[in-house]
C-alpha positions in Angstrom: 328.7 -26.6 171.2 331.2 -29.2 172.4 334.2 -27.2 171.1 333.3 -24.1 173.1 336.3 -22.6 174.8 337.0 -19.6 177.0 334.5 -16.9 178.2 334.5 -18.2 181.8 334.3 -14.7 183.2 331.3 -13.8 180.9 329.5 -17.0 181.9 330.0 -16.3 185.6 328.7 -12.7 185.2 325.6 -14.0 183.3 324.8 -16.5 186.1 325.1 -13.8 188.7 322.9 -11.4 186.7 319.9 -13.8 187.0 319.3 -12.9 190.6 320.8 -9.4 190.7 318.6 -6.4 191.3 317.5 -4.8 188.1 319.1 -1.7 186.8 315.9 0.2 186.7 315.2 -0.7 190.3 318.6 0.5 191.4 318.0 3.9 189.6 314.6 4.3 191.2 312.6 3.6 188.1 309.9 0.9 188.3 309.1 -1.5 185.5 305.6 -1.6 184.1 304.9 -5.1 185.6 306.7 -8.2 186.8 308.5 -9.6 183.8 311.1 -12.2 183.0 314.7 -11.3 183.6 316.3 -10.3 180.3 320.1 -11.0 179.8 321.7 -9.5 176.7 324.8 -10.9 175.0 326.0 -8.1 172.8 328.8 -8.4 170.3 329.7 -7.9 166.6 328.9 -10.7 164.1 331.6 -13.4 164.5 332.3 -12.6 168.1 330.7 -15.9 169.3 327.7 -14.3 170.9 325.3 -17.2 169.9 327.8 -19.9 171.0 328.1 -18.1 174.4 324.4 -17.8 174.8 323.8 -21.5 173.9 326.5 -22.6 176.4 325.1 -20.4 179.2 321.6 -21.7 178.5 322.9 -25.3 178.8 324.6 -24.6 182.1 321.4 -23.1 183.7 318.8 -25.2 182.0 318.3 -27.5 185.0 316.9 -24.5 187.0 314.2 -24.1 184.4 312.4 -27.5 184.1 309.9 -26.4 181.4 312.7 -26.3 178.8 314.2 -23.9 176.3 312.4 -22.1 173.5 314.4 -20.7 170.7 313.8 -18.2 168.0 315.8 -16.1 165.6 314.9 -12.5 164.7 317.3 -11.9 161.8 317.9 -14.3 158.9 321.5 -15.0 157.9 321.0 -12.8 154.9 320.2 -9.9 157.1 316.4 -9.7 156.6 314.3 -9.1 159.7 312.1 -12.1 160.6 308.5 -11.1 161.0 307.5 -10.9 164.7 304.3 -12.8 163.9 306.4 -15.7 162.5 308.6 -15.8 165.6 305.6 -15.8 167.9 304.0 -18.6 165.9 307.2 -20.7 166.1 307.4 -20.3 169.9 303.7 -21.1 170.3 304.1 -24.2 168.1 307.0 -25.3 170.3 304.7 -25.1 173.3 302.0 -27.1 171.5 299.6 -24.2 171.4 297.4 -23.6 168.3 297.8 -20.4 166.4 294.7 -19.1 164.7 295.3 -18.3 161.0 295.4 -14.5 160.4 295.9 -13.7 164.1 297.8 -10.4 164.6 300.9 -9.7 166.5 299.1 -8.5 169.6 296.9 -11.6 169.8 299.8 -13.9 169.3 301.9 -12.1 171.9 299.1 -12.3 174.4 298.7 -16.0 173.7 302.5 -16.6 174.3 302.4 -14.7 177.6 299.4 -16.8 178.7 301.1 -20.0 177.7 304.3 -19.1 179.7 302.4 -17.7 182.8 302.7 -20.8 184.9 306.0 -22.1 183.4 309.6 -21.9 184.4 311.3 -21.8 181.0 314.1 -20.1 179.1 313.4 -18.1 175.9 316.6 -17.7 173.8 316.2 -14.9 171.2 319.0 -14.9 168.7 320.2 -12.0 166.6 317.7 -9.4 167.7 317.8 -6.1 165.7 314.7 -4.4 167.0 313.8 -3.9 170.7 310.1 -3.8 169.8 310.3 -7.3 168.5 312.0 -8.5 171.7 309.3 -6.8 173.8 306.6 -8.7 172.0 308.2 -12.0 173.0 308.8 -11.3 176.7 306.9 -13.4 179.2 305.0 -11.6 182.0 306.4 -13.9 184.7 309.6 -13.5 186.7 309.9 -17.3 186.7 311.1 -17.3 183.1 314.5 -16.2 181.8 315.1 -14.4 178.5 318.5 -14.5 176.9 319.0 -12.2 173.9 321.9 -11.9 171.5 322.3 -8.7 169.5 324.9 -6.4 168.1 324.0 -3.4 170.2 321.9 -2.4 173.2 318.2 -3.0 173.5 316.9 0.5 174.2 313.5 0.6 175.7 313.5 -2.9 177.3 313.6 -2.4 181.1 316.1 -4.1 183.4 318.3 -5.5 180.7 321.6 -6.9 181.9 324.2 -6.5 179.1 327.3 -8.7 178.6 329.4 -7.2 175.9 331.9 -9.4 174.0 335.3 -8.6 172.6 337.9 -11.0 171.3 338.9 -14.2 173.1 341.8 -13.9 175.5 345.1 -15.2 174.0 345.0 -18.6 175.9 341.4 -19.4 174.8 342.1 -18.2 171.2 345.1 -20.6 170.9 343.0 -23.4 172.5 340.3 -22.9 169.9 342.9 -23.0 167.2 344.4 -26.2 168.6 341.0 -27.9 168.6 340.8 -27.3 164.8 344.4 -28.2 163.8 345.6 -30.4 166.6 347.8 -29.8 169.6 351.0 -31.0 167.9 351.1 -28.1 165.4 350.5 -25.6 168.2 353.1 -27.0 170.6 355.6 -27.2 167.8 355.5 -23.5 167.3 353.5 -21.9 170.2 354.8 -18.4 169.3 353.4 -18.7 165.8 350.1 -19.9 167.1 349.8 -16.9 169.4 350.7 -14.6 166.5 348.0 -16.2 164.4 345.4 -15.9 167.2 346.4 -12.2 167.5 346.1 -11.7 163.7 342.6 -13.1 164.0 341.8 -10.5 166.7 340.6 -13.3 169.0 337.4 -13.5 167.0 335.9 -17.0 167.1 334.6 -16.8 163.5 338.0 -15.8 162.1 339.7 -18.5 164.1 337.2 -21.1 162.8 338.0 -20.1 159.2 341.7 -20.1 159.6 341.6 -23.3 161.6 339.6 -25.0 158.9 342.0 -23.8 156.2 345.0 -25.2 158.2 343.2 -28.5 159.0 342.7 -29.1 155.3 346.4 -28.5 154.7 348.4 -30.5 157.2 351.7 -29.5 155.8 351.1 -25.7 155.9 353.1 -23.8 158.6 351.2 -21.9 161.2 353.8 -19.1 161.0 353.3 -18.7 157.2 349.5 -18.3 157.6 350.0 -15.7 160.3 352.3 -13.8 158.0 349.8 -14.0 155.1 347.1 -12.5 157.3 349.4 -9.8 158.6 350.5 -8.8 155.0 346.9 -8.4 153.7 345.9 -4.8 152.9 344.2 -2.8 155.6 340.9 -2.6 153.6 340.4 -6.4 153.7 337.6 -6.0 156.3 339.4 -6.6 159.7 340.4 -9.9 161.1 337.3 -11.7 159.9 337.5 -10.2 156.4 341.1 -11.3 156.1 340.4 -14.8 157.3 337.5 -15.1 154.9 339.7 -13.8 152.0 342.4 -16.4 152.8 339.9 -19.2 152.6 337.9 -17.9 149.6 341.0 -17.3 147.5 342.1 -20.9 148.1 339.0 -22.4 146.6 338.8 -23.6 143.0 336.7 -21.4 140.7 333.5 -23.6 140.7 333.5 -23.7 144.5 334.0 -19.9 144.7 331.0 -19.4 142.4 328.9 -21.8 144.5 329.8 -19.9 147.6 329.0 -16.5 146.1 325.5 -17.7 145.2 324.7 -19.1 148.7 323.2 -15.7 149.9 320.3 -16.5 147.5 319.3 -19.5 149.6 316.1 -18.5 151.5 316.5 -18.1 155.3 320.2 -19.0 154.9 319.3 -22.7 154.9 321.1 -24.7 152.2 320.9 -28.4 151.2 322.3 -30.3 148.2 319.3 -29.5 146.0 319.5 -25.8 146.7 323.2 -25.6 146.0 322.9 -27.8 142.9 320.2 -25.6 141.4 322.1 -22.3 142.2 325.4 -23.5 140.8 323.9 -25.6 137.9 325.8 -28.7 139.0 324.8 -32.3 140.0 323.3 -33.0 143.4 326.3 -35.2 144.3 328.8 -32.5 143.4 326.8 -29.9 145.4 326.8 -32.2 148.5 330.5 -32.7 148.3 331.1 -29.0 147.9 328.9 -28.2 151.0 330.7 -30.8 153.0 334.0 -29.1 152.1 332.6 -25.7 153.1 331.5 -27.1 156.4 335.0 -28.4 157.1 336.4 -24.9 156.3 333.8 -23.1 158.6 332.1 -21.4 155.6 328.8 -23.1 156.5 327.5 -25.0 159.6 325.9 -28.3 159.9 322.2 -28.3 160.8 319.8 -31.2 161.4 318.2 -33.3 158.6 320.9 -32.7 156.0 320.7 -29.0 156.1 323.6 -26.4 156.2 323.3 -22.9 157.7 325.1 -19.9 156.3 326.7 -18.0 159.1 325.3 -14.5 159.4 328.7 -12.9 159.9 329.8 -14.1 156.4 326.6 -13.0 154.6 327.6 -9.3 154.0 331.0 -10.4 152.5 329.3 -13.0 150.3 326.6 -10.6 149.2 329.3 -8.1 148.2 331.1 -10.7 146.1 327.8 -11.7 144.5 327.1 -8.1 143.5 330.6 -7.5 142.1 331.4 -10.9 140.5 328.1 -12.0 139.1 326.1 -10.3 136.4 322.5 -9.5 137.4 321.1 -11.7 134.6 323.2 -14.7 136.0 321.9 -14.0 139.5 318.3 -13.9 138.3 318.8 -17.2 136.4 320.3 -18.9 139.4 317.4 -17.7 141.5 314.9 -19.0 138.9 316.7 -22.4 138.8 316.4 -22.7 142.6 312.7 -21.8 142.6 312.0 -24.2 139.7 313.8 -27.0 141.6 311.8 -26.2 144.7 308.5 -26.3 142.7 309.4 -29.8 141.4 310.4 -31.0 144.9 307.0 -29.8 146.2 305.2 -31.7 143.4 307.2 -34.8 144.3 306.4 -34.2 148.0 302.7 -33.8 147.3 302.6 -36.9 145.0 303.8 -39.1 147.9 300.7 -38.1 150.0 298.4 -38.5 147.0 299.9 -41.9 146.0 299.3 -43.3 149.4 295.7 -42.2 149.2 295.3 -43.6 145.7 294.4 -40.1 144.5 297.2 -39.3 142.0 295.6 -37.2 139.2 296.7 -37.3 135.6 298.5 -34.0 135.7 300.5 -34.9 138.9 301.3 -38.3 137.4 302.7 -36.7 134.3 304.8 -34.4 136.4 306.1 -37.3 138.4 307.0 -39.3 135.3 309.3 -36.5 134.3 311.1 -36.2 137.6 314.6 -37.7 137.9 315.4 -40.1 140.7 317.2 -37.5 142.7 314.0 -35.5 143.1 311.8 -38.4 144.3 311.1 -39.3 147.9 311.1 -43.0 149.0 307.8 -42.8 150.9 305.3 -40.4 152.4 307.1 -40.1 155.8 310.3 -39.0 154.1 308.3 -36.4 152.1 306.5 -35.2 155.2 309.8 -34.8 157.1 311.3 -32.9 154.2 308.3 -30.6 154.2 308.5 -30.0 158.0 312.2 -29.3 158.1 312.3 -27.1 155.0 309.2 -25.2 155.8 311.0 -22.0 157.1 313.1 -22.0 153.9 310.1 -22.7 151.7 308.1 -19.9 153.2 311.0 -17.6 152.9 311.5 -18.6 149.2 307.8 -17.8 148.5 308.1 -14.4 150.2 311.3 -13.5 148.4 310.0 -14.7 145.1 306.9 -12.5 145.5 308.9 -9.5 146.6 311.3 -9.9 143.7 308.6 -8.8 141.2 310.4 -10.2 138.1 309.5 -13.8 138.8 305.8 -13.6 139.4 304.9 -16.6 137.3 307.4 -18.8 139.2 306.3 -17.2 142.5 302.6 -18.2 141.8 303.6 -21.7 140.8 305.7 -22.0 144.0 303.0 -20.7 146.3 300.4 -23.0 144.6 302.6 -26.1 145.0 303.4 -25.3 148.6 299.7 -24.7 149.4 298.8 -28.1 147.9 301.6 -30.0 149.6 300.7 -28.5 153.0 297.0 -29.3 152.5 297.7 -32.9 151.4 300.2 -33.7 154.2 298.8 -31.8 157.1 295.2 -31.1 156.1 293.7 -27.7 155.6 292.8 -27.2 159.3 296.3 -27.9 160.7 298.0 -26.0 157.9 295.6 -23.0 158.1 298.1 -20.6 159.7 300.7 -21.2 157.0 298.1 -21.2 154.3 296.8 -17.8 155.4 300.2 -16.3 154.8 300.6 -18.0 151.4 297.2 -16.8 150.2 298.3 -13.2 151.2 301.4 -13.7 149.0 299.2 -14.8 146.1 297.0 -11.7 146.6 300.1 -9.5 146.5 301.1 -10.8 143.1 297.5 -10.7 141.8 297.0 -7.1 142.8 300.4 -6.1 141.4 299.8 -7.6 138.0 296.0 -7.0 137.8 295.2 -10.7 137.8 291.6 -10.4 138.8 290.8 -14.1 138.7 293.7 -15.0 141.0 292.8 -12.0 143.2 289.3 -13.3 143.6 290.5 -16.8 144.5 293.0 -15.5 147.1 290.4 -13.2 148.7 287.9 -16.1 148.9 290.5 -18.3 150.5 291.5 -15.7 153.0 287.9 -14.9 153.8 287.1 -18.5 154.4 290.0 -18.7 157.0 288.7 -15.5 158.6 285.2 -16.9 158.9 286.5 -20.2 160.4 288.3 -18.3 163.1 285.3 -16.1 164.0 286.5 -12.9 162.3 283.1 -12.6 160.4 283.3 -8.9 159.7 286.8 -9.2 158.2 285.5 -12.2 156.2 282.5 -10.2 154.9 284.8 -7.4 153.7 287.0 -9.8 151.8 284.0 -11.7 150.3 282.8 -8.3 148.9 286.2 -7.5 147.5 286.3 -11.0 145.9 282.9 -10.3 144.3 284.3 -7.1 142.7 287.4 -9.0 141.5 285.3 -11.8 140.1 283.1 -9.4 138.2 286.2 -7.6 136.8 287.5 -11.0 135.7 284.1 -12.0 134.2 284.3 -15.2 136.3 280.8 -16.6 137.1 282.2 -19.2 139.5 284.0 -16.6 141.6 281.0 -14.2 141.6 278.5 -16.9 142.5 280.8 -18.2 145.2 281.4 -14.7 146.6 277.6 -13.9 146.6 276.8 -17.1 148.5 279.7 -16.4 150.9 278.5 -12.9 151.6 275.1 -14.4 152.4 276.7 -16.9 154.7 278.6 -14.1 156.5 275.3 -12.2 157.0 273.7 -15.4 158.3 276.5 -15.7 160.8 275.8 -12.2 161.9 272.1 -13.0 162.3 271.1 -10.4 159.6 268.5 -12.6 158.0 267.2 -10.0 155.6 270.6 -9.4 154.0 271.4 -13.1 154.1 268.3 -14.1 152.1 268.9 -11.2 149.7 272.5 -12.4 148.9 271.5 -16.0 148.7 268.7 -14.9 146.3 271.3 -13.1 144.1 273.5 -16.2 144.0 270.4 -18.4 143.2 269.4 -16.1 140.3 272.8 -16.5 138.7 272.7 -20.3 139.2 269.2 -20.4 137.6 270.4 -18.3 134.6 273.3 -20.6 134.0 271.4 -23.9 134.6 273.7 -25.0 137.5 271.3 -27.5 139.0 273.5 -28.6 141.9 274.1 -25.0 143.0 270.3 -24.3 142.6 269.4 -27.1 145.0 272.0 -26.1 147.6 271.1 -22.4 147.5 267.4 -23.2 147.8 268.4 -25.1 151.0 270.4 -22.2 152.3 267.5 -19.8 151.7 265.2 -22.3 153.5 267.5 -22.2 156.5 267.6 -18.4 156.7 263.8 -18.2 156.4 263.5 -20.7 159.2 265.8 -18.7 161.5 263.7 -15.6 160.7 260.4 -17.4 161.5 259.2 -17.2 157.9 257.9 -20.8 157.8 255.9 -20.4 154.6 258.9 -19.1 152.6 261.1 -21.7 154.3 258.8 -24.5 153.1 258.7 -23.2 149.6 262.5 -23.1 149.5 263.0 -26.6 150.9 260.3 -28.0 148.5 262.3 -26.4 145.6 265.5 -27.9 147.0 263.9 -31.4 147.2 262.7 -31.0 143.6 266.2 -30.0 142.5 267.8 -33.0 144.2 265.2 -35.3 142.6 266.1 -34.0 139.2 269.8 -34.6 140.0 268.9 -38.2 141.2 270.5 -37.3 144.5 268.4 -39.4 146.8 270.2 -38.6 150.1 270.0 -34.9 149.3 266.3 -35.2 148.6 265.8 -37.1 151.8 267.6 -34.4 153.8 265.5 -31.7 152.2 262.3 -33.5 153.0 263.6 -34.0 156.6 264.0 -30.2 156.9 260.5 -29.7 155.5 259.2 -32.0 158.2 260.9 -30.0 160.8 259.5 -26.7 159.6 256.0 -28.2 159.3 256.3 -29.2 162.9 257.4 -25.7 163.9 254.5 -24.3 162.0 252.0 -26.5 164.0 251.2 -29.0 161.3 252.3 -32.3 162.9 250.2 -34.6 160.5 251.9 -33.1 157.5 255.3 -33.4 159.2 254.6 -37.1 159.9 253.8 -37.8 156.3 256.9 -35.9 155.0 259.2 -37.6 157.5 257.9 -41.1 156.4 258.6 -40.2 152.8 262.1 -39.1 153.8 262.7 -42.3 155.7 261.8 -44.3 152.6 264.2 -42.3 150.4 267.0 -42.8 152.9 266.3 -46.5 152.9 266.5 -46.6 149.1 269.8 -44.6 149.2 271.3 -47.2 151.6 272.3 -44.4 154.0 271.9 -46.0 157.4 273.0 -43.0 159.4 270.5 -40.8 157.7 267.8 -43.4 158.0 268.4 -43.8 161.7 268.4 -40.1 162.3 265.1 -39.8 160.4 263.6 -42.7 162.4 264.4 -40.7 165.6 262.8 -37.6 164.2 259.7 -39.7 163.2 259.6 -41.0 166.8 259.7 -37.5 168.3 256.8 -36.5 166.0 254.7 -39.5 167.0 255.4 -38.7 170.7 253.9 -35.3 170.1 250.9 -36.8 168.3 250.2 -39.0 171.3 251.4 -42.4 169.8 254.2 -43.5 172.2 254.0 -47.2 171.1 254.7 -46.3 167.4 257.5 -43.9 168.6 259.2 -46.8 170.5 259.1 -49.0 167.4 260.9 -46.3 165.3 263.5 -45.7 168.1 264.1 -49.5 168.2 264.6 -49.4 164.4 267.1 -46.6 164.8 269.0 -48.6 167.4 269.1 -51.7 165.2 270.5 -49.6 162.3 273.4 -48.0 164.2 273.5 -49.2 167.8 273.5 -46.6 170.6 275.7 -44.0 168.9 273.9 -40.6 169.6 275.9 -38.8 167.0 274.2 -40.9 164.3 270.9 -39.5 165.3 271.6 -35.9 164.2 270.4 -34.4 160.9 272.3 -31.5 159.6 270.7 -29.0 157.3 271.4 -28.8 153.6 273.7 -25.7 154.1 276.0 -27.8 156.2 
């Protein structure tokens, strides 16, 4: 912060503590292993501990060329941030991928590996739990960890504490002068000192009082000092008295808006959030937030966001509970969530519109949106999604935890899932999607929504399977099957049975895999789902091939080819015949394989699929080589080269299951 004043002694002590011998070493105790030096800035909320830590980090940053990593472990509303989320944020800042569904231990290990050969600073703000801090500590003495907290970090070895009280009188007056100007301080220096003393030297209290005076150029500093001094003792100390001074001076609509700000997820507020909470226009909300920032009630953050100071959250929460009826609070929260859902629809629409994929339902939703909720282009929508993602994730979590807004919560989670998938793709967004699907599962289990429960379990299991947690995926697929049966949903049950078979195939349990694929196939046959029948015959053929049951594999692929023929799916039929040719070759029947492969080439030519045709030409050439006809093999390889050049990836045939 450019307006940081004072604390020179504390800054000097922190710099000296970097190289000082650890406290455990001095006492004869030995730490578990070489770890980063941990410096603790301890102080009550409003003491300026975060500002001091940030200033210190800037001063020593040049000694750590690999940069500064930041995370916060307590939201401004007082909720503890999940350690898993903090770890994912730090890994993302390092450019490291985070597998969806990875646990805290795995992510902590990944962070330590990423920092092993780096010289960086990790700034951990507002820590409440030493165990959380321990999970974030690098295992290299070349890194520095700076933690801010209200009290000691018991259990973390070699922590160097720096405890903050109030600013010294000279620094407190200097901070006041930066807010109201030197003239008003030099005109009555004794009054300025008295005011600083009434604020207890607390930076947050000085910020509020300074903002109040800056908005009233004609107010006397001495009068404000007297007002604070005359407030009752139960006003909550210097910070509480300063807050009461500012709050009481606000007009009624602004007071109500301020009282509702603790409902903002993750303490992040923008004009849309404030507008929805207060039930006013976006322009009026933006003006009110700007006024709040001038008074020190909120802080400016990048990308049009405002941050609610954590030291004010308890006082605002108390006002919310005493001044607002529960029904009004619930209505304000519902308005905010509904606005968020509409913004997510608008965000998603920008991605779909650029891809010419705006479906009728989304188009209808967009037609009903006012101009204030629309984004100018896809880039603006993507930036909004990225910058608001912590607040959006927190909103989804809080909505699910609320329990009384489950319908809105489900809509919010669904809209966020679709927006992330459309803007980032399912692979890149997988870590966030995993957490969102777990939220859907929580709601579905609480309200006995079996269909939604099956869908959430299937989505989670798919992500587990993609990251190699096959056993966990198998358990979730089985649970999804039970939920699908309870819901009477044939799609969910069929999909679950097929997925169970796929999990057993991944585990190389061919007998169980074929059994489950057979169950899924029986259901598809009973319902006349021809596309599913053809695909499942192919998956059965694959499993039989892996198990060496070539006769069963040929029968399955022959049935798959017949199914694709009935569907008029020529490329699918060609691929099925290609698999038949491969199995015939494995079974020692090269002449039959040659005949089947030629039939598949003709089908690929009719379908106009040059990549498939080229791959089949290569397979045909390999078969001819084995039959002792190298000249014909060369002709087919030349044909493949003419179709697609020398791209080796074009000459690969994937099985029907892929």
